[in-house]
N, CA, C and O atoms as a printed pandas DataFrame, in Angstrom:
     atom_number atom_name residue_name chain_id  residue_number  x_coord  y_coord  z_coord
0              1         N          MET        A               1  -27.570  -13.725    8.837
1              2        CA          MET        A               1  -28.147  -12.549    9.363
2              3         C          MET        A               1  -29.669  -12.446    8.957
3              4         O          MET        A               1  -29.989  -11.469    8.281
4              5         N          THR        A               2  -30.560  -13.295    9.282
5              6        CA          THR        A               2  -31.804  -12.995    8.794
6              7         C          THR        A               2  -32.717  -12.549    9.980
7              8         O          THR        A               2  -32.228  -12.494   11.108
8              9         N          GLY        A               3  -33.919  -12.254    9.784
9             10        CA          GLY        A               3  -34.839  -11.572   10.594
10            11         C          GLY        A               3  -35.609  -10.432   10.150
11            12         O          GLY        A               3  -35.555  -10.155    8.952
12            13         N          THR        A               4  -36.312   -9.733   10.917
13            14        CA          THR        A               4  -37.008   -8.626   10.646
14            15         C          THR        A               4  -36.361   -7.475   10.836
15            16         O          THR        A               4  -36.776   -6.503   10.205
16            17         N          THR        A               5  -35.454   -7.343   11.542
17            18        CA          THR        A               5  -34.611   -6.243   11.677
18            19         C          THR        A               5  -33.496   -6.348   10.938
19            20         O          THR        A               5  -33.009   -7.454   10.704
20            21         N          VAL        A               6  -32.958   -5.217   10.482
21            22        CA          VAL        A               6  -31.486   -5.039   10.011
22            23         C          VAL        A               6  -30.490   -5.407   10.891
23            24         O          VAL        A               6  -30.461   -4.849   11.988
24            25         N          ALA        A               7  -29.494   -6.421   10.554
25            26        CA          ALA        A               7  -28.421   -6.704   11.470
26            27         C          ALA        A               7  -27.535   -5.575   11.709
27            28         O          ALA        A               7  -27.309   -4.778   10.799
28            29         N          LEU        A               8  -27.011   -5.445   12.872
29            30        CA          LEU        A               8  -26.186   -4.368   13.287
30            31         C          LEU        A               8  -24.937   -4.268   12.226
31            32         O          LEU        A               8  -24.625   -3.220   11.662
32            33         N          ALA        A               9  -24.355   -5.371   12.069
33            34        CA          ALA        A               9  -23.146   -5.294   11.103
34            35         C          ALA        A               9  -23.522   -4.825    9.680
35            36         O          ALA        A               9  -22.646   -4.441    8.905
36            37         N          ASN        A              10  -24.724   -4.854    9.367
37            38        CA          ASN        A              10  -25.206   -4.391    7.965
38            39         C          ASN        A              10  -25.826   -2.892    7.964
39            40         O          ASN        A              10  -26.339   -2.327    6.998
40            41         N          ASN        A              11  -25.681   -2.459    9.082
41            42        CA          ASN        A              11  -26.000   -1.033    9.250
42            43         C          ASN        A              11  -25.242   -0.255    8.221
43            44         O          ASN        A              11  -24.074   -0.533    7.950
44            45         N          GLY        A              12  -25.913    0.738    7.634
45            46        CA          GLY        A              12  -25.135    1.589    6.655
46            47         C          GLY        A              12  -23.739    2.278    7.157
47            48         O          GLY        A              12  -22.659    2.259    6.566
48            49         N          VAL        A              13  -24.035    2.855    8.335
49            50        CA          VAL        A              13  -22.923    3.343    8.986
50            51         C          VAL        A              13  -21.601    2.480    9.285
51            52         O          VAL        A              13  -20.470    2.888    9.018
52            53         N          LEU        A              14  -21.897    1.171    9.902
53            54        CA          LEU        A              14  -20.974    0.207    9.999
54            55         C          LEU        A              14  -20.342   -0.394    8.830
55            56         O          LEU        A              14  -19.171   -0.761    8.734
56            57         N          LEU        A              15  -21.296   -0.449    7.922
57            58        CA          LEU        A              15  -20.723   -0.945    6.491
58            59         C          LEU        A              15  -19.596    0.103    6.043
59            60         O          LEU        A              15  -18.504   -0.223    5.576
60            61         N          GLY        A              16  -20.064    1.492    6.274
61            62        CA          GLY        A              16  -18.942    2.392    5.938
62            63         C          GLY        A              16  -17.598    2.419    6.525
63            64         O          GLY        A              16  -16.518    2.543    5.947
64            65         N          VAL        A              17  -17.877    2.269    7.887
65            66        CA          VAL        A              17  -16.603    2.133    8.720
66            67         C          VAL        A              17  -15.731    0.793    8.516
67            68         O          VAL        A              17  -14.516    0.755    8.710
68            69         N          ARG        A              18  -16.541   -0.342    8.083
69            70        CA          ARG        A              18  -15.796   -1.463    7.634
70            71         C          ARG        A              18  -15.166   -1.238    6.384
71            72         O          ARG        A              18  -14.092   -1.818    6.225
72            73         N          PHE        A              19  -15.576   -0.547    5.488
73            74        CA          PHE        A              19  -15.014   -0.146    4.150
74            75         C          PHE        A              19  -13.781    0.433    4.505
75            76         O          PHE        A              19  -12.726   -0.069    4.115
76            77         N          LEU        A              20  -13.818    1.546    5.279
77            78        CA          LEU        A              20  -12.694    2.401    5.706
78            79         C          LEU        A              20  -11.698    1.546    6.341
79            80         O          LEU        A              20  -10.533    1.628    5.954
80            81         N          LEU        A              21  -12.033    0.700    7.313
81            82        CA          LEU        A              21  -10.997   -0.102    7.864
82            83         C          LEU        A              21  -10.215   -1.069    6.880
83            84         O          LEU        A              21   -9.033   -1.386    7.019
84            85         N          GLU        A              22  -11.051   -1.485    5.872
85            86        CA          GLU        A              22  -10.349   -2.385    4.664
86            87         C          GLU        A              22   -9.379   -1.461    4.077
87            88         O          GLU        A              22   -8.211   -1.846    4.016
88            89         N          VAL        A              23   -9.657   -0.405    3.676
89            90        CA          VAL        A              23   -8.877    0.548    3.027
90            91         C          VAL        A              23   -7.650    1.015    3.849
91            92         O          VAL        A              23   -6.522    0.931    3.361
92            93         N          VAL        A              24   -7.860    1.504    5.086
93            94        CA          VAL        A              24   -6.707    1.548    6.031
94            95         C          VAL        A              24   -5.770    0.541    6.296
95            96         O          VAL        A              24   -4.594    0.761    6.583
96            97         N          SER        A              25   -6.357   -0.709    6.187
97            98        CA          SER        A              25   -5.496   -1.863    6.440
98            99         C          SER        A              25   -4.450   -2.104    5.168
99           100         O          SER        A              25   -3.284   -2.476    5.303
100          101         N          LEU        A              26   -5.061   -1.838    4.001
101          102        CA          LEU        A              26   -4.239   -1.846    2.771
102          103         C          LEU        A              26   -3.110   -0.914    2.768
103          104         O          LEU        A              26   -1.985   -1.229    2.380
104          105         N          VAL        A              27   -3.421    0.189    3.190
105          106        CA          VAL        A              27   -2.336    1.348    3.401
106          107         C          VAL        A              27   -1.441    0.961    4.521
107          108         O          VAL        A              27   -0.246    1.237    4.409
108          109         N          CYS        A              28   -1.842    0.392    5.523
109          110        CA          CYS        A              28   -0.865    0.061    6.541
110          111         C          CYS        A              28    0.090   -0.873    6.092
111          112         O          CYS        A              28    1.252   -0.636    6.419
112          113         N          PHE        A              29   -0.152   -1.971    5.358
113          114        CA          PHE        A              29    0.595   -2.711    4.764
114          115         C          PHE        A              29    1.651   -2.121    3.919
115          116         O          PHE        A              29    2.821   -2.504    3.950
116          117         N          GLY        A              30    1.172   -1.112    3.112
117          118        CA          GLY        A              30    2.052   -0.341    2.359
118          119         C          GLY        A              30    3.056    0.309    3.153
119          120         O          GLY        A              30    4.258    0.166    2.931
120          121         N          ILE        A              31    2.559    1.067    4.134
121          122        CA          ILE        A              31    3.390    1.809    4.962
122          123         C          ILE        A              31    4.496    1.089    5.546
123          124         O          ILE        A              31    5.612    1.603    5.615
124          125         N          TRP        A              32    4.228   -0.168    6.006
125          126        CA          TRP        A              32    5.103   -1.251    6.608
126          127         C          TRP        A              32    6.212   -1.477    5.591
127          128         O          TRP        A              32    7.402   -1.312    5.857
128          129         N          ALA        A              33    5.734   -1.874    4.382
129          130        CA          ALA        A              33    6.585   -2.168    3.280
130          131         C          ALA        A              33    7.616   -1.016    2.873
131          132         O          ALA        A              33    8.777   -1.266    2.548
132          133         N          TRP        A              34    7.118    0.170    2.921
133          134        CA          TRP        A              34    7.910    1.286    2.759
134          135         C          TRP        A              34    9.018    1.659    3.636
135          136         O          TRP        A              34   10.094    2.104    3.238
136          137         N          ARG        A              35    8.649    1.425    5.016
137          138        CA          ARG        A              35    9.625    1.671    6.102
138          139         C          ARG        A              35   10.471    0.535    6.413
139          140         O          ARG        A              35   11.416    0.679    7.188
140          141         N          THR        A              36   10.196   -0.650    5.843
141          142        CA          THR        A              36   11.116   -1.690    6.458
142          143         C          THR        A              36   11.836   -2.543    5.165
143          144         O          THR        A              36   12.782   -3.282    5.439
144          145         N          VAL        A              37   11.408   -2.436    3.861
145          146        CA          VAL        A              37   11.857   -3.013    2.841
146          147         C          VAL        A              37   13.083   -2.263    2.194
147          148         O          VAL        A              37   12.872   -1.095    1.866
148          149         N          PRO        A              38   14.229   -2.740    1.988
149          150        CA          PRO        A              38   15.308   -1.996    1.399
150          151         C          PRO        A              38   14.918   -1.386   -0.039
151          152         O          PRO        A              38   14.169   -1.911   -0.863
152          153         N          PRO        A              39   15.597   -0.154   -0.154
153          154        CA          PRO        A              39   15.291    0.542   -1.411
154          155         C          PRO        A              39   15.185   -0.228   -2.804
155          156         O          PRO        A              39   14.322    0.103   -3.617
156          157         N          PRO        A              40   16.032   -1.207   -3.046
157          158        CA          PRO        A              40   15.795   -1.650   -4.369
158          159         C          PRO        A              40   14.331   -2.247   -4.594
159          160         O          PRO        A              40   13.669   -2.118   -5.623
160          161         N          TRP        A              41   13.973   -2.891   -3.491
161          162        CA          TRP        A              41   12.736   -3.861   -3.598
162          163         C          TRP        A              41   11.523   -3.008   -2.894
163          164         O          TRP        A              41   10.453   -3.610   -2.800
164          165         N          ARG        A              42   11.583   -1.656   -2.385
165          166        CA          ARG        A              42   10.742   -0.910   -1.574
166          167         C          ARG        A              42    9.577   -0.713   -2.550
167          168         O          ARG        A              42    8.436   -0.929   -2.141
168          169         N          TRP        A              43    9.785   -0.318   -3.809
169          170        CA          TRP        A              43    8.641    0.138   -4.628
170          171         C          TRP        A              43    7.756   -1.066   -5.137
171          172         O          TRP        A              43    6.556   -0.886   -5.347
172          173         N          LEU        A              44    8.352   -2.295   -5.337
173          174        CA          LEU        A              44    7.630   -3.263   -5.475
174          175         C          LEU        A              44    6.698   -3.826   -4.455
175          176         O          LEU        A              44    5.539   -4.189   -4.653
176          177         N          ALA        A              45    7.437   -3.849   -3.220
177          178        CA          ALA        A              45    6.649   -4.219   -2.117
178          179         C          ALA        A              45    5.495   -3.401   -1.534
179          180         O          ALA        A              45    4.536   -3.863   -0.916
180          181         N          VAL        A              46    5.727   -2.135   -1.821
181          182        CA          VAL        A              46    4.575   -1.193   -1.580
182          183         C          VAL        A              46    3.295   -1.267   -2.294
183          184         O          VAL        A              46    2.180   -0.978   -1.861
184          185         N          VAL        A              47    3.684   -1.773   -3.653
185          186        CA          VAL        A              47    2.524   -2.081   -4.563
186          187         C          VAL        A              47    1.993   -3.534   -4.290
187          188         O          VAL        A              47    0.785   -3.709   -4.126
188          189         N          ALA        A              48    2.913   -4.613   -4.239
189          190        CA          ALA        A              48    2.553   -5.809   -4.298
190          191         C          ALA        A              48    2.035   -6.450   -3.015
191          192         O          ALA        A              48    1.267   -7.410   -3.061
192          193         N          LEU        A              49    2.438   -5.940   -1.924
193          194        CA          LEU        A              49    1.818   -6.519   -0.642
194          195         C          LEU        A              49    0.439   -5.978   -0.448
195          196         O          LEU        A              49   -0.368   -6.805   -0.023
196          197         N          PRO        A              50   -0.053   -4.652   -0.687
197          198        CA          PRO        A              50   -1.481   -4.577   -0.420
198          199         C          PRO        A              50   -2.261   -5.109   -1.712
199          200         O          PRO        A              50   -3.441   -5.422   -1.555
200          201         N          VAL        A              51   -1.745   -5.218   -2.838
201          202        CA          VAL        A              51   -2.488   -6.014   -3.938
202          203         C          VAL        A              51   -2.733   -7.292   -3.514
203          204         O          VAL        A              51   -3.862   -7.754   -3.673
204          205         N          ALA        A              52   -1.779   -8.013   -2.947
205          206        CA          ALA        A              52   -1.861   -9.560   -2.590
206          207         C          ALA        A              52   -2.849   -9.615   -1.437
207          208         O          ALA        A              52   -3.636  -10.560   -1.393
208          209         N          VAL        A              53   -2.868   -8.620   -0.447
209          210        CA          VAL        A              53   -3.875   -8.665    0.646
210          211         C          VAL        A              53   -5.176   -8.440    0.148
211          212         O          VAL        A              53   -6.132   -9.150    0.460
212          213         N          GLY        A              54   -5.244   -7.471   -0.618
213          214        CA          GLY        A              54   -6.841   -7.176   -1.286
214          215         C          GLY        A              54   -7.146   -8.232   -2.039
215          216         O          GLY        A              54   -8.294   -8.665   -1.943
216          217         N          TRP        A              55   -6.307   -8.816   -2.852
217          218        CA          TRP        A              55   -6.660  -10.026   -3.686
218          219         C          TRP        A              55   -7.228  -11.130   -2.671
219          220         O          TRP        A              55   -8.260  -11.734   -2.962
220          221         N          MET        A              56   -6.657  -11.343   -1.675
221          222        CA          MET        A              56   -7.023  -12.537   -0.858
222          223         C          MET        A              56   -8.448  -12.145   -0.227
223          224         O          MET        A              56   -9.402  -12.923   -0.188
224          225         N          TRP        A              57   -8.457  -10.786    0.275
225          226        CA          TRP        A              57   -9.771  -10.331    0.882
226          227         C          TRP        A              57  -10.886  -10.576   -0.171
227          228         O          TRP        A              57  -11.915  -11.154    0.178
228          229         N          GLY        A              58  -10.726  -10.184   -1.357
229          230        CA          GLY        A              58  -11.777  -10.088   -2.292
230          231         C          GLY        A              58  -12.146  -11.565   -2.963
231          232         O          GLY        A              58  -13.208  -11.881   -3.498
232          233         N          THR        A              59  -11.058  -12.302   -2.793
233          234        CA          THR        A              59  -11.333  -13.744   -3.601
234          235         C          THR        A              59  -11.939  -14.703   -2.623
235          236         O          THR        A              59  -12.961  -15.321   -2.921
236          237         N          PHE        A              60  -11.340  -14.851   -1.458
237          238        CA          PHE        A              60  -12.053  -15.786   -0.409
238          239         C          PHE        A              60  -13.143  -15.136    0.429
239          240         O          PHE        A              60  -13.006  -14.257    1.279
240          241         N          ALA        A              61  -14.213  -15.721    0.036
241          242        CA          ALA        A              61  -15.626  -15.233    0.643
242          243         C          ALA        A              61  -16.467  -16.156    0.878
243          244         O          ALA        A              61  -16.411  -17.206    0.237
244          245         N          VAL        A              62  -17.509  -15.924    1.941
245          246        CA          VAL        A              62  -18.546  -16.923    2.257
246          247         C          VAL        A              62  -19.616  -16.782    1.202
247          248         O          VAL        A              62  -19.915  -15.615    0.951
248          249         N          PRO        A              63  -20.198  -17.634    0.592
249          250        CA          PRO        A              63  -21.212  -17.523   -0.276
250          251         C          PRO        A              63  -22.430  -16.717    0.482
251          252         O          PRO        A              63  -22.645  -16.840    1.688
252          253         N          ASP        A              64  -23.150  -15.924   -0.344
253          254        CA          ASP        A              64  -24.289  -15.157    0.269
254          255         C          ASP        A              64  -24.060  -14.367    1.458
255          256         O          ASP        A              64  -24.953  -14.073    2.252
256          257         N          ASP        A              65  -22.855  -14.031    1.565
257          258        CA          ASP        A              65  -22.315  -13.074    2.658
258          259         C          ASP        A              65  -23.188  -11.673    2.404
259          260         O          ASP        A              65  -23.001  -10.976    1.407
260          261         N          PRO        A              66  -24.127  -11.368    3.399
261          262        CA          PRO        A              66  -24.948  -10.155    3.266
262          263         C          PRO        A              66  -24.142   -8.801    3.309
263          264         O          PRO        A              66  -24.642   -7.738    2.941
264          265         N          SER        A              67  -22.936   -8.916    3.756
265          266        CA          SER        A              67  -22.121   -7.565    3.808
266          267         C          SER        A              67  -21.319   -7.354    2.456
267          268         O          SER        A              67  -20.673   -6.342    2.184
268          269         N          ARG        A              68  -21.469   -8.515    1.627
269          270        CA          ARG        A              68  -20.766   -8.277    0.218
270          271         C          ARG        A              68  -21.899   -8.440   -0.789
271          272         O          ARG        A              68  -23.091   -8.376   -0.488
272          273         N          SER        A              69  -21.395   -8.666   -2.069
273          274        CA          SER        A              69  -22.326   -8.903   -3.065
274          275         C          SER        A              69  -22.982  -10.147   -3.118
275          276         O          SER        A              69  -23.932  -10.307   -3.884
276          277         N          GLY        A              70  -22.513  -11.171   -2.278
277          278        CA          GLY        A              70  -23.153  -12.541   -2.135
278          279         C          GLY        A              70  -22.460  -13.512   -2.984
279          280         O          GLY        A              70  -22.673  -14.723   -2.925
280          281         N          GLU        A              71  -21.492  -12.863   -3.902
281          282        CA          GLU        A              71  -20.846  -13.774   -4.838
282          283         C          GLU        A              71  -19.326  -14.163   -4.228
283          284         O          GLU        A              71  -18.705  -13.457   -3.433
284          285         N          SER        A              72  -18.948  -15.222   -4.686
285          286        CA          SER        A              72  -17.554  -15.572   -4.150
286          287         C          SER        A              72  -16.758  -16.214   -5.156
287          288         O          SER        A              72  -17.358  -17.000   -5.889
288          289         N          ASP        A              73  -15.651  -16.057   -5.324
289          290        CA          ASP        A              73  -14.695  -16.546   -6.177
290          291         C          ASP        A              73  -14.215  -17.935   -5.621
291          292         O          ASP        A              73  -14.312  -18.954   -6.306
292          293         N          VAL        A              74  -13.796  -17.935   -4.601
293          294        CA          VAL        A              74  -13.572  -19.166   -3.663
294          295         C          VAL        A              74  -14.362  -19.301   -2.608
295          296         O          VAL        A              74  -14.283  -18.476   -1.697
296          297         N          HIS        A              75  -15.230  -20.330   -2.550
297          298        CA          HIS        A              75  -16.297  -20.456   -1.458
298          299         C          HIS        A              75  -15.297  -20.942   -0.254
299          300         O          HIS        A              75  -14.467  -21.850   -0.309
300          301         N          THR        A              76  -15.605  -20.093    0.834
301          302        CA          THR        A              76  -14.670  -20.165    2.054
302          303         C          THR        A              76  -15.470  -20.436    3.123
303          304         O          THR        A              76  -16.496  -19.758    3.163
304          305         N          PRO        A              77  -15.298  -21.278    4.064
305          306        CA          PRO        A              77  -16.174  -21.615    5.147
306          307         C          PRO        A              77  -16.164  -20.373    6.024
307          308         O          PRO        A              77  -15.186  -19.631    5.939
308          309         N          GLY        A              78  -17.270  -20.038    6.956
309          310        CA          GLY        A              78  -17.074  -18.794    7.592
310          311         C          GLY        A              78  -16.026  -18.562    8.679
311          312         O          GLY        A              78  -15.556  -17.442    8.882
312          313         N          PRO        A              79  -15.683  -19.609    9.350
313          314        CA          PRO        A              79  -14.709  -19.544   10.450
314          315         C          PRO        A              79  -13.472  -19.151    9.774
315          316         O          PRO        A              79  -12.765  -18.313   10.332
316          317         N          LEU        A              80  -13.082  -19.685    8.547
317          318        CA          LEU        A              80  -11.872  -19.487    7.928
318          319         C          LEU        A              80  -11.784  -18.004    7.463
319          320         O          LEU        A              80  -10.761  -17.327    7.564
320          321         N          ARG        A              81  -13.018  -17.550    6.920
321          322        CA          ARG        A              81  -13.093  -16.076    6.399
322          323         C          ARG        A              81  -13.021  -15.196    7.746
323          324         O          ARG        A              81  -12.451  -14.107    7.676
324          325         N          LEU        A              82  -13.449  -15.525    8.695
325          326        CA          LEU        A              82  -13.403  -14.832   10.045
326          327         C          LEU        A              82  -11.828  -14.738   10.420
327          328         O          LEU        A              82  -11.370  -13.687   10.868
328          329         N          LEU        A              83  -11.091  -15.782   10.234
329          330        CA          LEU        A              83   -9.799  -15.820   10.567
330          331         C          LEU        A              83   -8.929  -14.794    9.496
331          332         O          LEU        A              83   -8.030  -14.035    9.860
332          333         N          LEU        A              84   -9.354  -14.938    8.271
333          334        CA          LEU        A              84   -8.784  -14.017    7.301
334          335         C          LEU        A              84   -8.857  -12.457    7.602
335          336         O          LEU        A              84   -7.932  -11.645    7.619
336          337         N          GLU        A              85  -10.274  -12.253    7.846
337          338        CA          GLU        A              85  -10.464  -10.872    8.378
338          339         C          GLU        A              85   -9.793  -10.379    9.595
339          340         O          GLU        A              85   -9.269   -9.266    9.618
340          341         N          LEU        A              86   -9.795  -11.247   10.697
341          342        CA          LEU        A              86   -8.876  -10.810   11.579
342          343         C          LEU        A              86   -7.374  -10.729   11.360
343          344         O          LEU        A              86   -6.624   -9.954   11.955
344          345         N          ALA        A              87   -7.030  -11.601   10.456
345          346        CA          ALA        A              87   -5.380  -11.376   10.249
346          347         C          ALA        A              87   -5.287  -10.274    9.507
347          348         O          ALA        A              87   -4.288   -9.603    9.765
348          349         N          VAL        A              88   -6.105   -9.784    8.529
349          350        CA          VAL        A              88   -6.022   -8.564    7.918
350          351         C          VAL        A              88   -6.031   -7.379    8.855
351          352         O          VAL        A              88   -5.071   -6.620    8.980
352          353         N          PHE        A              89   -7.082   -7.275    9.453
353          354        CA          PHE        A              89   -7.316   -6.222   10.270
354          355         C          PHE        A              89   -6.272   -5.836   11.271
355          356         O          PHE        A              89   -5.799   -4.712   11.436
356          357         N          PHE        A              90   -5.946   -7.085   12.001
357          358        CA          PHE        A              90   -4.977   -6.922   13.181
358          359         C          PHE        A              90   -3.578   -6.967   12.558
359          360         O          PHE        A              90   -2.660   -6.397   13.148
360          361         N          GLY        A              91   -3.367   -7.578   11.461
361          362        CA          GLY        A              91   -2.148   -7.594   10.902
362          363         C          GLY        A              91   -1.700   -5.996   10.536
363          364         O          GLY        A              91   -0.569   -5.517   10.625
364          365         N          ALA        A              92   -2.679   -5.471   10.190
365          366        CA          ALA        A              92   -2.439   -3.784    9.739
366          367         C          ALA        A              92   -2.079   -3.101   11.106
367          368         O          ALA        A              92   -1.317   -2.137   11.182
368          369         N          VAL        A              93   -2.675   -3.668   12.134
369          370        CA          VAL        A              93   -2.153   -2.842   13.438
370          371         C          VAL        A              93   -0.755   -3.256   13.913
371          372         O          VAL        A              93   -0.041   -2.503   14.575
372          373         N          ALA        A              94   -0.393   -4.525   13.532
373          374        CA          ALA        A              94    0.915   -5.045   13.806
374          375         C          ALA        A              94    1.941   -4.529   12.636
375          376         O          ALA        A              94    3.148   -4.407   12.846
376          377         N          ALA        A              95    1.373   -4.266   11.492
377          378        CA          ALA        A              95    2.400   -3.550   10.578
378          379         C          ALA        A              95    2.716   -2.261   10.984
379          380         O          ALA        A              95    3.892   -1.905   10.910
380          381         N          LEU        A              96    1.843   -1.479   11.412
381          382        CA          LEU        A              96    1.887   -0.001   11.828
382          383         C          LEU        A              96    3.149   -0.181   13.105
383          384         O          LEU        A              96    4.220    0.423   13.049
384          385         N          TYR        A              97    2.815   -1.002   14.074
385          386        CA          TYR        A              97    3.553   -1.178   15.219
386          387         C          TYR        A              97    5.116   -1.618   14.634
387          388         O          TYR        A              97    6.149   -1.102   15.060
388          389         N          ALA        A              98    5.077   -2.490   13.760
389          390        CA          ALA        A              98    6.444   -2.800   13.229
390          391         C          ALA        A              98    7.206   -1.693   12.554
391          392         O          ALA        A              98    8.436   -1.667   12.603
392          393         N          ALA        A              99    6.414   -0.664   11.846
393          394        CA          ALA        A              99    6.909    0.352   11.278
394          395         C          ALA        A              99    7.206    1.493   12.099
395          396         O          ALA        A              99    7.406    2.616   11.638
396          397         N          ASP        A             100    7.237    1.180   13.394
397          398        CA          ASP        A             100    7.583    2.241   14.483
398          399         C          ASP        A             100    6.629    3.248   14.463
399          400         O          ASP        A             100    6.983    4.405   14.689
400          401         N          LEU        A             101    5.366    2.953   14.205
401          402        CA          LEU        A             101    4.088    4.081   14.284
402          403         C          LEU        A             101    3.207    3.471   15.140
403          404         O          LEU        A             101    2.149    2.962   14.769
404          405         N          ARG        A             102    3.729    3.514   16.629
405          406        CA          ARG        A             102    3.151    2.811   17.635
406          407         C          ARG        A             102    1.785    3.476   17.953
407          408         O          ARG        A             102    0.721    2.860   17.895
408          409         N          ARG        A             103    1.912    4.885   18.319
409          410        CA          ARG        A             103    0.773    5.569   18.495
410          411         C          ARG        A             103   -0.501    5.282   17.476
411          412         O          ARG        A             103   -1.660    5.023   17.802
412          413         N          ALA        A             104   -0.068    5.377   16.445
413          414        CA          ALA        A             104   -1.143    5.139   15.407
414          415         C          ALA        A             104   -1.795    3.634   15.389
415          416         O          ALA        A             104   -2.961    3.378   15.090
416          417         N          ALA        A             105   -0.801    2.713   15.769
417          418        CA          ALA        A             105   -1.184    1.426   15.761
418          419         C          ALA        A             105   -2.113    1.224   16.979
419          420         O          ALA        A             105   -3.060    0.446   16.868
420          421         N          ARG        A             106   -1.896    1.864   18.102
421          422        CA          ARG        A             106   -2.628    1.875   19.353
422          423         C          ARG        A             106   -4.144    2.399   19.077
423          424         O          ARG        A             106   -5.126    1.813   19.530
424          425         N          TRP        A             107   -4.210    3.506   18.324
425          426        CA          TRP        A             107   -5.592    3.931   17.746
426          427         C          TRP        A             107   -6.261    3.104   16.924
427          428         O          TRP        A             107   -7.460    2.907   17.119
428          429         N          LEU        A             108   -5.552    2.466   15.828
429          430        CA          LEU        A             108   -6.138    1.686   15.108
430          431         C          LEU        A             108   -6.702    0.425   15.656
431          432         O          LEU        A             108   -7.761   -0.045   15.241
432          433         N          LEU        A             109   -5.970   -0.127   16.609
433          434        CA          LEU        A             109   -6.313   -1.244   17.488
434          435         C          LEU        A             109   -7.595   -1.049   18.152
435          436         O          LEU        A             109   -8.478   -1.907   18.147
436          437         N          ALA        A             110   -7.701    0.200   18.782
437          438        CA          ALA        A             110   -8.879    0.487   19.532
438          439         C          ALA        A             110  -10.042    0.560   18.670
439          440         O          ALA        A             110  -11.135    0.118   19.025
440          441         N          VAL        A             111   -9.847    1.080   17.606
441          442        CA          VAL        A             111  -11.098    1.208   16.422
442          443         C          VAL        A             111  -11.317   -0.187   16.004
443          444         O          VAL        A             111  -12.503   -0.518   16.036
444          445         N          MET        A             112  -10.526   -1.048   15.638
445          446        CA          MET        A             112  -10.641   -2.442   15.206
446          447         C          MET        A             112  -11.422   -3.266   16.342
447          448         O          MET        A             112  -12.293   -4.100   16.092
448          449         N          VAL        A             113  -11.004   -2.927   17.568
449          450        CA          VAL        A             113  -11.571   -3.814   18.552
450          451         C          VAL        A             113  -13.182   -3.280   18.685
451          452         O          VAL        A             113  -14.101   -4.097   18.749
452          453         N          LEU        A             114  -13.400   -1.904   18.717
453          454        CA          LEU        A             114  -14.650   -1.493   18.893
454          455         C          LEU        A             114  -15.643   -1.794   17.648
455          456         O          LEU        A             114  -16.864   -1.909   17.757
456          457         N          TYR        A             115  -15.017   -1.885   16.629
457          458        CA          TYR        A             115  -15.827   -2.316   15.211
458          459         C          TYR        A             115  -16.056   -3.781   15.525
459          460         O          TYR        A             115  -17.250   -4.078   15.480
460          461         N          GLN        A             116  -15.166   -4.867   15.858
461          462        CA          GLN        A             116  -15.469   -5.963   16.001
462          463         C          GLN        A             116  -16.475   -6.276   17.289
463          464         O          GLN        A             116  -17.187   -7.279   17.237
464          465         N          ILE        A             117  -16.509   -5.561   18.228
465          466        CA          ILE        A             117  -17.543   -5.709   19.275
466          467         C          ILE        A             117  -18.894   -5.167   18.813
467          468         O          ILE        A             117  -19.920   -5.695   19.242
468          469         N          LEU        A             118  -18.949   -4.129   17.950
469          470        CA          LEU        A             118  -20.232   -3.685   17.492
470          471         C          LEU        A             118  -20.786   -4.555   16.351
471          472         O          LEU        A             118  -22.007   -4.668   16.238
472          473         N          ALA        A             119  -19.936   -5.188   15.484
473          474        CA          ALA        A             119  -20.280   -6.361   14.564
474          475         C          ALA        A             119  -20.332   -7.645   14.913
475          476         O          ALA        A             119  -20.027   -8.546   14.132
476          477         N          TYR        A             120  -20.789   -7.872   16.325
477          478        CA          TYR        A             120  -20.859   -9.131   16.916
478          479         C          TYR        A             120  -21.772  -10.026   16.335
479          480         O          TYR        A             120  -21.630  -11.223   16.586
480          481         N          ASP        A             121  -22.855   -9.587   15.467
481          482        CA          ASP        A             121  -23.573  -10.487   14.747
482          483         C          ASP        A             121  -23.025  -10.888   13.458
483          484         O          ASP        A             121  -23.515  -11.865   12.891
484          485         N          ARG        A             122  -22.132  -10.289   12.973
485          486        CA          ARG        A             122  -21.503  -10.646   11.856
486          487         C          ARG        A             122  -20.523  -11.730   12.085
487          488         O          ARG        A             122  -20.355  -12.641   11.274
488          489         N          ILE        A             123  -19.821  -11.610   13.298
489          490        CA          ILE        A             123  -18.982  -12.884   13.608
490          491         C          ILE        A             123  -19.851  -13.982   14.039
491          492         O          ILE        A             123  -19.428  -15.086   13.696
492          493         N          GLY        A             124  -20.873  -13.984   14.650
493          494        CA          GLY        A             124  -21.900  -15.033   14.779
494          495         C          GLY        A             124  -22.243  -15.513   13.495
495          496         O          GLY        A             124  -22.034  -16.717   13.348
496          497         N          TRP        A             125  -22.730  -14.887   12.485
497          498        CA          TRP        A             125  -23.061  -15.280   11.260
498          499         C          TRP        A             125  -21.952  -16.073   10.551
499          500         O          TRP        A             125  -22.226  -17.039    9.839
500          501         N          LEU        A             126  -20.604  -15.617   10.774
501          502        CA          LEU        A             126  -19.537  -16.248    9.956
502          503         C          LEU        A             126  -19.259  -17.596   10.671
503          504         O          LEU        A             126  -18.997  -18.601   10.010
504          505         N          LEU        A             127  -19.314  -17.611   11.959
505          506        CA          LEU        A             127  -19.081  -18.790   12.847
506          507         C          LEU        A             127  -20.137  -19.874   12.480
507          508         O          LEU        A             127  -19.866  -21.062   12.656
508          509         N          SER        A             128  -21.224  -19.516   12.020
509          510        CA          SER        A             128  -22.439  -20.359   11.763
510          511         C          SER        A             128  -22.438  -20.854   10.301
511          512         O          SER        A             128  -23.235  -21.724    9.950
512          513         N          HIS        A             129  -21.659  -20.373    9.550
513          514        CA          HIS        A             129  -21.542  -20.793    8.111
514          515         C          HIS        A             129  -20.303  -21.268    7.590
515          516         O          HIS        A             129  -20.220  -21.609    6.411
């Protein structure tokens, strides 16, 4: 995302929305765990699942990603990172749906799709790296 203008995906508002979507996604995985995992394992799943997803999110990154610090623990090709992001974002929607929170899942789906449309330049950047 180089050039003289600030890329839309790196706009402060969209970066804030993206951060909120990341946090909401982790919460959705926790909600799913709470509502579907049997009681003896529920507490472990509510903590472990969001932590595991967050770890993957933070560990596998494209080097020099302008929407992040630019650093990467595990250098990941852009298309693979895009798949990870889509799996986490839309996996959160599926988690809400599976937790029988269908209205919330539909709203989150709408916001996720709108964000992906507005962040088209980020998707292009990921596909080219």
